[in-house]
C-alpha positions as CSV (number, residue, x, y, z in Angstrom):
1,M,-5.4,19.8,-19.5
2,I,-6.8,16.7,-17.8
3,L,-3.6,14.6,-18.2
4,D,-1.6,17.3,-16.3
5,M,-3.7,16.5,-13.2
6,F,-2.2,13.0,-13.1
7,S,1.4,14.3,-13.2
8,L,3.5,13.7,-10.0
9,K,6.4,15.8,-11.2
10,E,8.3,17.4,-8.2
11,K,6.4,15.2,-5.8
12,V,8.0,13.0,-3.2
13,A,6.4,9.6,-2.6
14,V,7.1,7.0,0.1
15,V,6.2,3.4,-0.6
16,T,6.6,0.7,2.1
17,G,7.1,-3.0,1.3
18,A,8.7,-2.0,-2.1
19,R,11.2,-4.8,-2.7
20,T,8.9,-7.0,-4.9
21,G,5.3,-7.5,-6.0
22,L,2.6,-4.8,-5.5
23,G,4.9,-2.4,-3.7
24,Q,7.5,-2.6,-6.4
25,G,4.8,-2.1,-9.1
26,M,3.3,0.9,-7.4
27,A,6.7,2.5,-6.8
28,A,7.5,2.1,-10.5
29,G,4.1,3.6,-11.4
30,L,4.6,6.6,-9.2
31,A,8.0,7.2,-10.6
32,E,6.7,6.9,-14.2
33,A,4.3,9.7,-13.3
34,G,7.2,11.9,-12.2
35,A,7.6,11.4,-8.5
36,D,10.9,11.0,-6.7
37,M,10.8,8.0,-4.5
38,V,11.5,6.8,-1.0
39,I,11.3,3.0,-0.8
40,V,11.1,1.2,2.5
41,N,11.6,-2.4,3.3
42,H,13.1,-4.7,5.9
43,S,15.6,-6.0,3.4
44,P,17.6,-4.5,0.4
45,M,15.6,-3.4,-2.7
46,P,18.3,-3.2,-5.5
47,E,15.9,-4.1,-8.3
48,T,13.3,-1.5,-7.3
49,E,15.9,1.2,-6.9
50,K,17.4,0.3,-10.3
51,M,13.9,0.6,-12.0
52,I,13.3,4.0,-10.5
53,K,16.6,5.4,-11.3
54,A,16.3,4.1,-14.9
55,L,13.2,6.4,-15.2
56,G,15.4,9.4,-14.3
57,R,13.9,9.8,-10.8
58,K,15.7,10.2,-7.5
59,C,15.5,7.2,-5.1
60,L,16.2,6.9,-1.4
61,P,16.1,3.3,-0.2
62,I,15.6,2.8,3.6
63,E,15.9,-0.5,5.3
64,A,13.6,-0.6,8.3
65,E,11.5,-3.2,10.2
66,L,8.2,-1.3,10.4
67,S,6.6,-3.7,12.9
68,D,8.8,-1.9,15.4
69,I,7.2,1.6,15.3
70,S,10.1,3.1,17.2
71,I,11.9,3.3,13.8
72,I,9.4,5.7,12.3
73,P,10.9,9.0,13.5
74,E,14.2,8.0,12.0
75,I,12.5,7.2,8.7
76,I,10.8,10.7,8.6
77,E,14.1,12.4,9.5
78,K,15.9,10.6,6.6
79,V,13.2,11.5,4.1
80,L,13.1,15.2,5.1
81,K,16.9,15.5,5.2
82,E,17.0,14.1,1.6
83,F,14.0,15.7,0.0
84,G,12.6,18.3,2.5
85,R,9.0,17.1,2.1
86,I,6.6,14.2,1.8
87,D,3.7,14.5,-0.6
88,I,2.5,10.8,-0.9
89,L,2.6,7.9,1.4
90,V,1.7,4.4,0.3
91,N,1.3,2.0,3.2
92,N,1.9,-1.3,1.4
93,A,4.1,-3.4,3.8
94,G,2.3,-6.4,5.1
95,I,2.5,-10.1,5.8
96,I,0.1,-13.0,6.0
97,R,0.0,-16.1,8.2
98,R,-2.2,-19.1,7.5
99,A,-3.6,-21.6,10.0
100,H,-7.0,-22.8,11.3
101,S,-8.5,-20.2,13.7
102,L,-8.7,-22.9,16.5
103,D,-4.9,-23.3,16.3
104,F,-3.8,-19.8,15.5
105,S,-1.0,-18.6,17.7
106,E,-0.6,-15.3,19.6
107,K,2.7,-14.7,17.8
108,D,1.1,-15.0,14.4
109,W,-1.7,-12.7,15.5
110,D,0.6,-10.1,16.8
111,D,3.1,-10.2,14.0
112,V,0.4,-9.6,11.4
113,I,-1.5,-6.9,13.3
114,N,1.7,-5.0,14.2
115,L,2.9,-4.7,10.6
116,N,-0.4,-4.6,8.7
117,L,-2.3,-2.3,11.0
118,K,-0.4,-0.8,13.9
119,S,2.5,0.5,11.7
120,V,0.0,1.8,9.1
121,F,-1.6,4.1,11.7
122,F,1.6,5.3,13.3
123,L,3.5,5.9,10.1
124,S,0.4,7.8,8.7
125,Q,0.3,9.8,11.9
126,A,3.9,10.9,11.6
127,V,3.6,11.7,7.9
128,A,0.3,13.6,8.4
129,K,2.1,15.9,10.8
130,V,4.6,16.7,7.9
131,M,1.7,17.1,5.4
132,M,-0.2,19.5,7.7
133,K,2.8,21.9,7.6
134,Q,2.8,21.6,3.8
135,R,-0.9,22.2,3.6
136,G,-1.8,18.9,2.1
137,G,-0.8,15.4,0.9
138,K,-2.0,12.0,-0.1
139,I,-2.1,8.9,2.0
140,I,-2.9,5.6,0.3
141,N,-3.4,2.4,2.3
142,I,-3.4,-1.1,0.9
143,A,-6.6,-2.9,2.0
144,S,-7.8,-6.2,0.5
145,M,-10.8,-8.1,-0.6
146,L,-10.8,-9.4,3.0
147,S,-11.6,-5.8,4.1
148,F,-15.1,-6.9,2.8
149,Q,-15.0,-10.7,3.1
150,G,-13.9,-13.0,5.9
151,G,-11.7,-15.4,4.0
152,I,-10.5,-18.7,5.6
153,L,-7.4,-19.7,7.5
154,V,-6.2,-16.0,7.8
155,P,-7.9,-14.6,10.9
156,S,-5.2,-12.0,11.7
157,Y,-4.8,-10.9,8.1
158,A,-8.6,-10.5,7.7
159,A,-8.8,-8.5,11.0
160,S,-5.9,-6.3,9.9
161,K,-7.3,-5.5,6.5
162,G,-10.8,-4.9,7.9
163,G,-9.0,-2.5,10.3
164,V,-7.2,-0.8,7.4
165,A,-10.5,-0.1,5.7
166,S,-12.0,1.5,8.8
167,L,-8.9,3.3,9.7
168,T,-8.8,4.8,6.2
169,K,-12.3,6.3,6.7
170,T,-11.5,7.6,10.1
171,L,-8.3,9.4,9.1
172,A,-10.1,10.7,6.0
173,N,-12.7,12.2,8.2
174,E,-10.3,13.8,10.6
175,W,-7.7,15.1,8.1
176,A,-9.8,16.3,5.2
177,K,-9.7,19.8,6.8
178,Y,-5.9,19.8,6.4
179,N,-6.2,19.0,2.7
180,I,-4.9,15.5,3.3
181,N,-6.7,12.8,1.3
182,V,-6.7,9.3,2.8
183,N,-7.9,6.5,0.6
184,A,-7.2,2.8,0.1
185,I,-6.7,0.3,-2.7
186,A,-8.2,-3.2,-2.2
187,P,-6.4,-5.6,-4.6
188,G,-8.0,-8.9,-5.6
189,Y,-6.1,-12.1,-6.1
190,M,-2.7,-11.0,-7.3
191,E,0.3,-12.9,-8.5
192,T,2.7,-12.1,-5.6
193,N,4.8,-13.8,-2.9
194,N,1.8,-13.7,-0.5
195,T,-0.3,-15.9,-2.8
196,E,2.4,-18.4,-3.8
197,A,1.0,-21.1,-1.5
198,I,-2.5,-20.7,-3.0
199,R,-1.2,-20.7,-6.5
200,G,0.7,-23.9,-5.8
201,D,-2.5,-25.7,-4.9
202,E,-3.8,-26.6,-8.3
203,E,-7.4,-27.3,-7.3
204,R,-7.8,-24.1,-5.3
205,Y,-6.0,-22.0,-8.0
206,K,-8.4,-23.3,-10.6
207,S,-11.5,-22.6,-8.5
208,I,-10.4,-19.1,-7.7
209,S,-9.4,-18.3,-11.3
210,E,-12.8,-19.5,-12.6
211,R,-14.6,-17.1,-10.2
212,I,-12.7,-14.0,-11.3
213,P,-14.8,-12.3,-14.1
214,A,-11.7,-10.9,-15.7
215,G,-10.5,-14.4,-16.2
216,R,-7.0,-13.9,-14.7
217,W,-5.2,-13.0,-11.6
218,G,-3.9,-9.5,-11.2
219,L,-0.3,-8.4,-11.7
220,P,1.6,-5.6,-9.9
221,E,1.3,-3.3,-12.9
222,D,-2.5,-3.5,-12.6
223,L,-2.2,-1.2,-9.5
224,K,-0.2,1.5,-11.3
225,G,-3.2,3.4,-12.6
226,A,-5.1,3.3,-9.3
227,V,-2.1,4.5,-7.2
228,V,-1.3,7.3,-9.6
229,F,-4.9,8.5,-9.6
230,L,-5.1,8.5,-5.8
231,A,-1.7,10.2,-5.4
232,S,-2.4,12.9,-8.0
233,K,-4.4,16.1,-8.2
234,A,-7.0,14.2,-10.2
235,S,-8.3,12.7,-6.9
236,D,-8.5,15.9,-4.9
237,Y,-12.2,15.4,-4.1
238,V,-11.8,11.7,-3.3
239,T,-11.2,10.8,0.3
240,G,-12.3,7.9,2.6
241,H,-12.7,5.7,-0.5
242,I,-11.6,2.1,-0.9
243,L,-10.9,1.4,-4.6
244,C,-11.2,-2.2,-5.5
245,V,-8.8,-3.5,-8.2
246,D,-10.0,-7.1,-8.3
247,G,-11.0,-8.1,-11.8
248,G,-14.6,-8.0,-10.7
249,W,-14.3,-10.5,-7.8
250,L,-16.4,-8.6,-5.4
251,A,-19.1,-7.8,-8.0
252,R,-19.7,-11.5,-8.7
């Protein structure tokens, strides 16, 4: 039956940046579909852990600063010790820094690129080595509308998300022969911590909202269906794709 193809029962999923917002929403969606969860964040995630366990799933929280890639082998070791496998990786952890490009600092550039792009590659690389031994897996990166558009006041974020889109395609090309699907989700304007400053600007919030065909900003739960699809058997012939979940923003 077709619905069985969306089941993640007996699968193990790793979601980074899972404390709040999109990461928390996607972790909950994967758990609802049956996956046991590993949640990774630089700070504690008690609310997310509680949500997952309430669904009857196992949950391993790992506190780690992913901008330092030297922590990655330890993360892999902990996951394999607890679950023995990794079926799904969602690279969601990310930050944004806002400033005019003429004034943008090297630190703000490096901080964003290191977490949003560098860690995505090296965590994917480490997980792919595990998936190769298992003869398959699903890697899902979190891209952005700025994977397609330039944006303003966010040069390092735009560069990182453009990089995520291209990296997704590159890894998909290389790893398809190992039965590893690599795709990305590009969220539109979402109600999360990252957009709090924009939503606090009444004029800009109004202008953005009026441009979204769906007539509203997205919520973390709006990504549940997309992430479950890309993590499940239903997407076995989908790789190198960037799935936009943006309320129609890019179509306008």
